[in-house]
C-alpha positions in Angstrom: 121.0 22.1 96.0 118.8 25.0 94.9 115.9 25.8 97.2 112.5 25.3 95.8 110.6 28.5 95.2 113.5 30.6 94.0 112.5 32.0 90.6 115.5 34.2 89.7 118.6 32.4 91.0 122.3 31.7 90.5 123.7 28.4 91.4 127.1 29.2 92.8 128.0 26.1 94.8 129.8 24.2 92.1 133.1 25.7 90.8 134.3 25.0 87.3 138.0 25.9 87.2 137.9 29.5 88.6 134.4 30.1 87.4 131.0 29.1 88.8 127.9 27.6 87.2 125.2 30.3 86.9 121.5 29.7 86.2 119.3 32.6 85.5 115.6 32.4 84.8 112.3 31.1 86.0 112.7 27.9 88.0 109.0 26.9 87.7 106.8 24.9 85.3 106.7 26.8 82.0 109.9 28.7 82.8 113.0 29.3 80.7 116.6 29.2 82.1 119.9 30.3 80.7 123.2 29.1 82.1 126.9 29.6 81.7 129.9 27.3 82.2 133.0 28.8 80.7 135.3 26.2 79.3 132.8 23.3 79.6 133.3 20.6 77.0 129.7 19.2 77.4 126.6 20.1 79.4 123.5 17.8 79.8 120.1 18.6 81.2 118.3 15.5 82.5 120.7 13.4 80.4 120.1 15.3 77.1 123.1 17.2 75.7 122.7 21.0 75.4 124.1 23.2 72.7 126.9 25.5 73.9 128.2 28.8 72.7 131.9 29.6 72.7 131.6 31.2 76.1 129.8 28.2 77.6 126.2 29.7 77.5 123.3 27.3 77.2 119.5 27.3 77.6 116.7 24.9 78.5 113.1 25.1 79.7 110.3 23.3 81.7 107.0 22.2 80.3 103.5 22.8 81.8 103.5 19.6 83.7 107.3 19.1 84.1 108.6 17.1 87.0 110.0 19.1 89.8 113.4 17.4 90.2 116.1 18.1 87.5 119.8 17.4 87.0 122.6 19.2 85.2 125.7 17.3 84.3 128.9 18.7 82.7 132.5 18.1 81.8 135.0 20.8 82.6 138.2 21.7 80.7 140.1 18.9 82.3 137.4 16.3 81.4 136.2 16.0 85.0 132.5 15.2 85.4 130.2 17.2 87.6 126.5 16.9 88.5 124.0 19.1 90.3 120.4 18.5 91.1 117.8 21.1 91.7 114.0 21.6 92.3 111.5 23.9 90.5 108.1 25.0 91.7 104.8 23.5 90.7 102.0 25.7 89.3 98.2 25.5 89.4 96.1 26.2 86.3 92.6 27.4 85.4 90.3 24.4 84.6 86.9 25.0 83.0 84.3 22.2 82.7 81.6 22.8 80.1 78.7 20.5 79.3 76.1 20.3 76.5 78.6 21.0 73.7 77.7 19.6 70.3 80.0 16.7 69.3 81.2 18.3 66.1 82.8 21.1 68.2 84.5 18.6 70.5 86.2 16.4 67.9 87.1 17.3 64.3 85.5 15.4 61.4 87.4 12.4 60.0 87.6 14.1 56.7 90.3 16.5 58.0 92.2 14.2 60.3 95.0 13.6 57.7 95.4 17.3 57.1 95.6 18.0 60.9 98.3 15.3 61.2 100.4 16.6 58.4 100.2 20.2 59.7 101.1 19.1 63.2 104.1 17.2 61.9 105.3 20.3 60.0 105.0 22.5 63.1 106.9 19.9 65.2 109.7 19.9 62.7 110.0 23.7 62.8 110.2 23.7 66.5 113.0 21.1 66.5 115.3 23.7 64.8 118.6 24.0 66.8 120.6 26.8 65.3 123.6 28.8 66.4 121.5 31.9 66.9 121.6 33.5 70.4 118.6 35.8 70.0 117.1 34.1 73.1 119.5 36.2 75.2 117.7 39.4 74.2 114.8 40.8 76.3 111.4 39.5 75.3 109.0 42.4 74.5 105.2 42.3 74.1 104.4 41.5 70.4 101.1 43.3 70.1 98.8 45.7 71.9 95.6 44.3 73.4 93.8 42.7 76.3 95.2 39.5 77.8 92.2 37.1 77.1 93.8 33.7 77.7 96.7 32.4 79.8 99.2 29.6 79.6 98.2 26.2 81.2 94.5 26.7 81.3 92.4 23.7 80.2 88.8 22.9 79.2 86.7 19.8 79.6 83.9 19.5 77.0 81.2 17.0 78.1 83.7 15.5 80.6 86.3 15.0 77.9 89.6 16.8 78.6 90.9 18.9 75.7 94.6 19.9 75.2 95.8 22.6 77.6 96.3 26.1 76.3 100.0 26.6 75.8 100.0 30.3 74.8 99.2 33.8 75.9 96.2 35.3 74.1 96.2 39.0 73.2 92.8 40.1 72.0 92.4 43.1 69.6 90.7 43.9 66.4 91.6 42.2 63.1 94.5 44.0 61.5 96.3 45.0 64.7 100.1 44.8 64.0 102.2 42.0 65.4 105.8 42.7 66.0 108.8 40.4 66.6 109.3 40.4 70.3 113.0 39.6 69.8 115.3 39.0 66.8 114.9 35.7 64.9 114.5 33.9 61.6 111.3 32.7 60.1 111.3 28.9 60.0 107.5 28.3 59.3 104.9 30.4 57.6 101.5 29.2 56.5 98.4 31.3 56.1 95.8 28.5 56.6 96.3 25.7 59.1 93.1 23.9 60.2 93.3 24.8 63.9 95.6 27.8 64.0 94.9 29.5 60.7 97.6 31.9 59.8 100.7 30.7 61.6 104.3 31.9 61.9 107.3 30.4 63.8 110.5 32.2 64.5 113.8 30.6 65.5 115.7 32.3 68.2 118.5 29.8 68.6 119.5 26.6 70.6 116.0 25.2 70.2 114.1 28.3 71.3 111.2 29.2 69.0 108.2 31.5 69.2 104.9 30.9 67.5 102.1 33.3 66.3 98.7 31.9 65.6 95.3 33.0 64.1 96.9 35.7 62.0 95.0 37.7 59.5 98.0 38.4 57.3 101.7 37.3 57.3 104.2 40.0 56.5 107.3 37.8 56.4 108.2 34.5 54.7 110.1 31.4 55.5 113.9 32.0 55.6 113.6 35.7 56.3 115.6 37.4 59.1 113.7 39.7 61.4 114.9 42.3 63.9 113.2 43.0 67.2 110.3 45.3 66.5 109.8 44.2 62.9 106.2 44.0 61.9 105.7 40.3 61.1 101.9 39.9 60.9 98.5 41.2 61.8 96.1 39.8 64.4 93.2 37.9 62.9 90.4 35.3 63.6 91.6 32.5 61.3 91.5 28.8 62.2 89.1 27.6 64.9 88.5 30.8 67.0 85.6 32.7 68.5 87.1 36.1 67.9 90.2 38.0 66.7 93.3 37.6 68.9 96.9 36.6 68.8 97.8 33.3 70.4 101.5 33.7 71.2 103.7 30.7 72.2 107.2 29.9 73.2 109.0 26.5 73.0 112.3 25.0 73.9 112.2 22.2 71.3 108.9 20.4 72.2 108.7 21.8 75.7 106.0 24.5 75.8 107.0 27.6 77.8 104.9 30.4 79.3 105.4 33.7 77.3 104.1 35.7 80.2 107.0 34.6 82.4 109.4 35.8 79.8 107.8 39.0 78.6 108.8 42.5 79.5 105.5 44.5 79.2 106.8 46.9 76.7 105.5 46.9 73.1 108.2 45.5 70.7 107.6 48.5 68.3 107.0 51.1 71.0 107.2 54.6 69.4 
């Protein structure tokens, strides 16, 4: 069993033919993990089947409030079943309690509820993309220059009412600041005007891994377009419900929300 608290680890205790099961990544809430089982016929994470490459590579992730106990199951080349359980670390998050806020800012008006639901459904569908791409194996670079103004997992309470946690990394800079693709991908969602998030892009990086870019001033790419790492895809803006210009940058494994700051190498994607 993996020891709790190990963030970058390889699980070598279970042999598969002459090869071992390897896990690499952040074994903590909000983390992303890649693994490899050469020759495996099937791999499941907590009972859910994972997509495999030809060399047995797979990927999965942990949400903000993920349980700490997890299980991998797989079938080897001979059809023999294996199982291994492991633990991840828990995290604490910033919580702000704010009182005296006008009700209209706490809850959206009924007149836009249908629009919000439709937009949320479209975003969920984009994040459910499971393609054969393996862009997620590339290093994740910083998508824009600017100050980190908001972090993953933080949450606000308005007048005692809990709002949804923040699932992204906020990078604050002036409107028009370029946003670059932090790794290769394909545009699976592009809309300049969502109610909450304003200009919004979603890139597919394969096997259920997507990245999202929110509050954009302009979108430089369109749905279906392939992008290379470092391609300018948008500009920072203050669209949607915001208090100032910034990029809200998010990562998902399907509907599990990951922490971009855990994945990011602090090098600008389009560094001169």
